[in-house]
Residue, then its C-alpha position, 0 to 999 in steps of 0.5 A: m769674058f761675057e762667059r766668066v761674068l754669067s757663070f759666077l752669076r750662076d754659081l751665086p748662092a740661090g738663098e733662102a727658100k722664100p728669095s729675098a732682096d738680099d738674096p744677089r739674084v732677087a736684087a739683080s732681077a728687082l733693077l732689071y725689073h725696074v729699068m724695064n719700068a724706068d719710062g713707065v711704058r712695059q712693052d712686051v719685047e722688054w718682058e720677054r727681054f727680061k726674062e730672057i736674062l734671067s733664063e740666060t744668066y741663072s740657066i732657069s726657067g719654067d716656075e723657077l724663072d716666073a719666081l725670081a722675075a716676080a720676086g724681083e717685081r715684088a721687091d722693086n716695088e716695095a724698095i724706096d730706093l735702088y741702094a738696096f739692091t745695088s749694096v746687095l751687087k757690089r758686095h757680091l761682083d766683081a769689077e768685071a762682074r759688075k761692067a756685065f751686069i750694067g750691059l745686061m741693063w742696056e739690053i733692056v733699056y734697048a729691047d725696044g728700040e727706043l733710049h729714054e731719058l728716064e732708062d739713061n739716068t737709071v742706068w747711071r746711077v745704078a753704075e755709079l753705086i755699084g761702081v762701074e766708071r763711066h767710061d765703061r757705062i758708055e761702051a755698054r750702052r754702045k754696044a747694046a745699042a749697035e746690036a738693037p737694030g733700029a735703035r733710037g734716043t739720046s743720051s745725056d753720056e754725049 
């Protein structure tokens, strides 16, 4: 199933020459960037996981990867809320792909081995906005936590 979601994400149209927040790839990048910075500290391991996820998801590298990461960062910094990004993803992703996207967010959250309440809240808000059910969000968090050795932190879901 996860491969099917990744295949779907890879096949999304790249959008215009200059990526915009209406481009689903930029929207995804912006949300992933946002959760990475939710706790106010961007660690190298989080940045590397962010770029790995973009690279794996969209089968890109080099300048193309750097451009998408920069577009996501720029879009997040210019955004006034998360709705602009979540509405794009909700229009372009089916229910399974939205669940998988929440899983990717959790992977970034746990990249540094810690769960901060602001990260947890960000994933909760995004999941609500894109229509991912509470139990699916919790299951994705548990899976990401289990795959991140040494993960610490608590969640408001428990």
